[in-house]
LUMVOBA-259754 format. One record per residue (C-alpha): residue in three letters; x, y, z. Coordinates in steps of 0.02 Angstrom, whole numbers, always signed. Last residue first. Layout:
<dodrens>
<dodren torkol="ALA" east="X" north="Y" up="Z"/>
...
</dodrens>
This chain:
<dodrens>
<dodren torkol="UNK" east="-3575" north="+80" up="+2999"/>
<dodren torkol="UNK" east="-3549" north="+270" up="+3026"/>
<dodren torkol="UNK" east="-3381" north="+248" up="+3094"/>
<dodren torkol="UNK" east="-3323" north="+156" up="+2941"/>
<dodren torkol="UNK" east="-3376" north="+300" up="+2841"/>
<dodren torkol="UNK" east="-3283" north="+428" up="+2945"/>
<dodren torkol="UNK" east="-3125" north="+325" up="+2932"/>
<dodren torkol="UNK" east="-3135" north="+302" up="+2750"/>
<dodren torkol="UNK" east="-3163" north="+487" up="+2719"/>
<dodren torkol="UNK" east="-3006" north="+525" up="+2822"/>
<dodren torkol="UNK" east="-2913" north="+407" up="+2718"/>
<dodren torkol="UNK" east="-2978" north="+479" up="+2559"/>
<dodren torkol="UNK" east="-2933" north="+659" up="+2600"/>
<dodren torkol="UNK" east="-3064" north="+773" up="+2517"/>
<dodren torkol="UNK" east="-3022" north="+833" up="+2350"/>
<dodren torkol="UNK" east="-3201" north="+828" up="+2290"/>
<dodren torkol="UNK" east="-3261" north="+938" up="+2429"/>
<dodren torkol="UNK" east="-3390" north="+858" up="+2542"/>
<dodren torkol="UNK" east="-3576" north="+853" up="+2557"/>
<dodren torkol="UNK" east="-3633" north="+727" up="+2682"/>
<dodren torkol="UNK" east="-3804" north="+641" up="+2706"/>
<dodren torkol="UNK" east="-3841" north="+521" up="+2847"/>
<dodren torkol="UNK" east="-4020" north="+438" up="+2846"/>
<dodren torkol="UNK" east="-3947" north="+278" up="+2780"/>
<dodren torkol="UNK" east="-3784" north="+316" up="+2698"/>
<dodren torkol="UNK" east="-3789" north="+458" up="+2575"/>
<dodren torkol="UNK" east="-3626" north="+542" up="+2503"/>
<dodren torkol="UNK" east="-3630" north="+702" up="+2398"/>
<dodren torkol="UNK" east="-3487" north="+758" up="+2312"/>
<dodren torkol="UNK" east="-3416" north="+937" up="+2290"/>
<dodren torkol="UNK" east="-3347" north="+1045" up="+2155"/>
<dodren torkol="UNK" east="-3416" north="+942" up="+2010"/>
<dodren torkol="UNK" east="-3356" north="+992" up="+1842"/>
<dodren torkol="UNK" east="-3466" north="+1111" up="+1736"/>
<dodren torkol="UNK" east="-3336" north="+1226" up="+1686"/>
<dodren torkol="UNK" east="-3220" north="+1080" up="+1634"/>
<dodren torkol="UNK" east="-3340" north="+1029" up="+1498"/>
<dodren torkol="UNK" east="-3284" north="+853" up="+1454"/>
<dodren torkol="UNK" east="-3299" north="+800" up="+1272"/>
<dodren torkol="UNK" east="-3312" north="+613" up="+1250"/>
<dodren torkol="UNK" east="-3253" north="+532" up="+1088"/>
<dodren torkol="UNK" east="-3330" north="+362" up="+1052"/>
<dodren torkol="UNK" east="-3216" north="+215" up="+1041"/>
<dodren torkol="UNK" east="-3247" north="+57" up="+945"/>
<dodren torkol="UNK" east="-3353" north="+147" up="+820"/>
<dodren torkol="UNK" east="-3515" north="+45" up="+770"/>
<dodren torkol="UNK" east="-3527" north="+4" up="+577"/>
<dodren torkol="UNK" east="-3459" north="-165" up="+587"/>
<dodren torkol="UNK" east="-3543" north="-212" up="+750"/>
<dodren torkol="UNK" east="-3712" north="-174" up="+666"/>
<dodren torkol="UNK" east="-3661" north="-272" up="+516"/>
<dodren torkol="UNK" east="-3630" north="-425" up="+619"/>
<dodren torkol="UNK" east="-3785" north="-412" up="+734"/>
<dodren torkol="UNK" east="-3904" north="-377" up="+591"/>
<dodren torkol="UNK" east="-3823" north="-521" up="+491"/>
<dodren torkol="UNK" east="-3836" north="-646" up="+635"/>
<dodren torkol="UNK" east="-4012" north="-593" up="+668"/>
<dodren torkol="UNK" east="-4070" north="-620" up="+493"/>
<dodren torkol="UNK" east="-3985" north="-797" up="+489"/>
<dodren torkol="UNK" east="-4068" north="-848" up="+655"/>
<dodren torkol="UNK" east="-4230" north="-798" up="+583"/>
<dodren torkol="UNK" east="-4210" north="-911" up="+436"/>
<dodren torkol="UNK" east="-4253" north="-833" up="+274"/>
<dodren torkol="UNK" east="-4394" north="-876" up="+156"/>
<dodren torkol="UNK" east="-4429" north="-689" up="+122"/>
<dodren torkol="UNK" east="-4611" north="-683" up="+179"/>
<dodren torkol="UNK" east="-4576" north="-805" up="+326"/>
<dodren torkol="UNK" east="-4415" north="-696" up="+371"/>
<dodren torkol="UNK" east="-4525" north="-542" up="+369"/>
<dodren torkol="UNK" east="-4654" north="-617" up="+477"/>
<dodren torkol="UNK" east="-4530" north="-674" up="+607"/>
<dodren torkol="UNK" east="-4432" north="-512" up="+618"/>
<dodren torkol="UNK" east="-4599" north="-419" up="+634"/>
<dodren torkol="UNK" east="-4654" north="-324" up="+482"/>
<dodren torkol="UNK" east="-4633" north="-133" up="+469"/>
<dodren torkol="UNK" east="-4563" north="-162" up="+298"/>
<dodren torkol="UNK" east="-4434" north="-22" up="+303"/>
<dodren torkol="UNK" east="-4328" north="-110" up="+431"/>
<dodren torkol="UNK" east="-4336" north="-279" up="+329"/>
<dodren torkol="UNK" east="-4291" north="-184" up="+170"/>
<dodren torkol="UNK" east="-4135" north="-104" up="+251"/>
<dodren torkol="UNK" east="-4093" north="-276" up="+319"/>
<dodren torkol="UNK" east="-4102" north="-343" up="+142"/>
<dodren torkol="UNK" east="-3987" north="-212" up="+77"/>
<dodren torkol="UNK" east="-3863" north="-231" up="+214"/>
<dodren torkol="UNK" east="-3872" north="-419" up="+183"/>
<dodren torkol="UNK" east="-3832" north="-397" up="-1"/>
<dodren torkol="UNK" east="-3685" north="-281" up="+29"/>
<dodren torkol="UNK" east="-3611" north="-394" up="+161"/>
<dodren torkol="UNK" east="-3630" north="-545" up="+55"/>
<dodren torkol="UNK" east="-3543" north="-464" up="-89"/>
<dodren torkol="UNK" east="-3625" north="-412" up="-245"/>
</dodrens>
């Protein structure tokens, strides 16, 4: 059995045990750092590098809201950036 498979099995046993990491390690005669290493290594191996994101275009924001102190502005998302910068500088 490969080390990865062995440790995947041991980690499943740990998770089912209900014990703390430290208590499980004492019971199984395993270094806590070793358990943590393998949990981290196997978790990284199973996590996808990129997760697909679905964007619902019907719920896209039509306006933005900016709050600066007690000033609140609602503006269209396509507001001119230069104009907005001038306004915000004037509010400071």
